[in-house]
N, C-alpha and C positions, 0 to 999 in steps of 0.2 A: 727804496729800499738800498741801506746805506753798508757798502763793503771794508772793509778794512783793511788797510796792505797788512802784510804778513810779515814778522819777525819773528820765527823760531825756527829751530832746526828741522821738527817732522810738519815741513809744509802741508802734505795731503792732509795729516791730522785737524790740523788747524781749518784747513778748507772745510773739510765736515765740520767742524765745531760750529762754525759759524751759519751756514746753509742747516746745520742743525737746531740753533736757535731761532733763528727767522722763522722757520715751521713751527718751534713751539710758539712765537709770539704772535703767531697769523700773520706776519708779514709773507709769507710766502702759506699759501692753500690749496690744497687739493684742486689739480688742472693746472694750475697755475706754471708759465711757461717761463725757464730760467733763460739767464744771457749765454749767450754765445759762448766756447769757449776762448776765442778769443777777448770776448770782452770782461769776462771773468777776469782773466788772468792782468789785463790790466786795470781793473780795477781794485784787484787784492795784490799787482804788483809782484805777480810768481810769473813762471813760467805754465806752458800752455800743457804740456805734461805732468806737470804737479795737478791741473784742474783737472786733467783727465783722469789721474792717476784715483782720484778724490771722487770724482761723479761713479767712476766704475766701482766703488767700493758700496757706494749709496746705490748703485742700480742691484748689487748682490745682496744685498740688506733690505729688498724691495720698496725703498724710499723715495727712487726717479723712476722714472719709466721714458727710456729712449728709443724716440721713435724716427727712424729713418727719415730721412728727408723734411721731417719737422721739427726737432728740437727734441730739447731733455724736458720733461713735465715731472710738477709732483703726484705722486699718488697719491690715494685713501690709503693711509695706513696710524694704524694705534699708536703713538710714539710712547707707552707707557709699556707696550707690548711688542714692539718692531726694531723700539732703536733704543733700548736701552744702551747703558752704558759700558755692560759687561759684555754686548754682543761685538761694538767696536772694540773692544778691550780682544777679545777673541780673537776678531779677525785680522785688527790691524796689530796689535801689541805683543802677540803671541806665535810672532811667523816664526821666530828663532826657535822657539818651544816646541813646536808644530815638525821643524826638520828635527829636532834632539828625539822626540820620539818616532817618527818616520825611519832614523838612521837607527834606531834598537830594533825595532819592528822588522824593518825589511831589510836587511843587510844576513839575517839571519834566516828570513822567509825567503831570500834569493839561492840561498845556499839548499833547501830543501826542493824550491822549486824546481834547481835546476836537475837536482835528483830524481821527481818525482813527474815532470811534464811530458803530461802524454800528449798526442799528435793535436787532438781539439785544444788543450790548453795554450801549445807554442802557436796555431793560427789566431788564437785569440790576440796575444801580443804581437803576431806579424800583422795582422792585421790594424793592430794600435799603434805600428810604427807607419806602417804605410797612411792610415791618416796624418801623423805628425809631419810627416812627409808632403801630404796632400796642401799642410796647412801651412807649413815654412814655404811654398810656393809662391800659397797666393797670398802671402803676407799674415795670414791670419795667428790669433793669439795661440793658441793647438793644447789650450788647458783640460778641454776634454780627451783628447788624445790621449795627453800625460795621464788623467786620471786613469781612463781607461786602462794604461799599462799599468800603472801601481796595482790598480785593481786584480787586476789580470794574474798578478805577479803573485798575489796570497790565494787567488785561484787554484793557482798550480801545487799549490803546497801542498793542497790535499788536506790540511788542518782546517776543523771546522770550528775550533775556538780560536785562532788566527785570523780568519774570516770576520766571527763576529766583532774582534777585536777593533778590524778596520772598518767595519761596519757603522758599529758605536762611533769612528770619527768622522765616518765618509764624507759628512756635511761641513766640517769646520778644513779637512781634506781638500773638497770640493775649492773652498772659499780660497782658502789658502794658495793655492794652485794660481789662479786666477792673479791675483794681487800680487802675488811671487814672480809671475811671467813679466805681469806689467811695466811695476819696477825692473826687474832684470834685464829685460829685451831691451831698453835703454841704450844698453851698451853693443856697440857696433858687434855681429859675430858671434851674439850669444844664442840668439835661436837658432845657427847653424851647429854651434857647441852641444847643446842642449841633446838636438836630434842626434846627433854623433854618439852619446852617453847611451839614449838606450837602443839606438840600434846595436852597438858593441857588448851591451845588456843580452842583448836577445843572442847573438849570433856567439855568444858564452855558453848559454844556455842552451842550444841547439848542437853544441859539441862538449855538452856535460861538463865541463870546463867551469867548477863551481869554486876555486878559489878564482879565476878572472873577474868572474860574473861578480864577486861580493866587491873585491877591487874595486870593480870600473863603477857601480851603483854606491860605493863609499863614496868615490871620488865627487861623482857627480853632488852626490847630497852636499856635501862638503865644502864645492865649490859656489855651490848655489849659496850659502850657510855664508861663506868669508866677503862673499858678493855683495848683502844684505849689509854685512858688518861695514861695508867701506863707505854705504850711503850714508 
């Protein structure tokens, strides 16, 4: 199989497209093992970080399977269903739109959550922050804890319609959180910064300081948005 060197700004998308084409043409078949990250990076003329980002996105989509200690393999997928360009568009090209929607929903939600959160709600948020701290110490991505926290905010509003709205975009949120963290956490200190934001939001909620909670959450999402735009 022949990989072509990458000459584009959105490197990870070009890597995804090349792998997609190889699968569509049958040059990569279900069960086939991909070259290592290092080998792919050398063949494509890109960084290993870009390769890792593309492979992670394809894993999220269910196209690839990462087997610890073995490598990355092509999964049994129906390209017409699981690998539509629209799916990639939602996952990769609308990350900023997802952040905009979250900012609209969550800056209001955090005010209600601060006013209405019960002891059970606060415990749920504390558990998410504790998991973030553990993930940070272990060098894990922490995307699941991130989702737990923001979903916990929605639950703490005790507004059933808002919870349904969040549920309707939950899958997109999960995927977006994972991809965004992979991109943003390449910047030194960013994992610690994100953890600090969540911890401060929690403390503001516990103190029933809705103005501070809203301010920190909006700053958190704005910083993420700005960093993504800088890439």
